[in-house]
N, C-alpha and C positions, 0 to 999 in steps of 0.2 A: 503495499499500499504507499503509495507517493502521496505529494502534499496536493494534488489535483482530487484523488481519492477522497481524502478527508474533506475537501471542500465539498465538493459532491454530496456525502455524507450530512455535513453540517447544513448545507442549504434545504435538505429533502428531511432533515430533523426539525428544522423551521418551519419549514412550509410543505407537507408532502403532497400538496398538489399543483407544484411547478412541474412543469414540459418540459421534454427533454430540450425544444426551441429555446424556455426560458433559461433555461440551468447553461444550455451551449451557448448563448449570446453571455450571459454572464461571465463565462469561465472562458469565453473565446476559443470556444473547442466547437468542431463540427457535432452535426446532431449523431451523425453515425458514431464517430469516436467515442462520443458520451454513451451511447447505449452500449458500445462494445465492453467500455469501463464498469458500466453497472451490470451487466449482465456478469462480468468478470467476479463481481463480488460473490456471486453465489456458488463458484467454483474456487477464488482463492483464499476466501474466509469462510467463517459461520454463520453466516446467515442464512437463514433457511425459512423464516416465514417474517411476515410483517405483521405487527400487532397493533389493536388500535384501543386504547385507553382515554375513557371518557368518565371524569369525577371516580376515579379510582374504581370504577368498573371495566372490566375485560371485555370485548367484544369479539 
């Protein structure tokens, strides 16, 4: 994981509804490069599930 990967994760943690286009514009990457990086999170790291937490209730 490099600095760009960490920026992607932080952006998504702050607003998980950002589109690939919005994130790629902010980071100066192509949408395709961003997509490949996000897909790589699932292969290279232990990210395997997204959870939604609202007022301490897990959905």
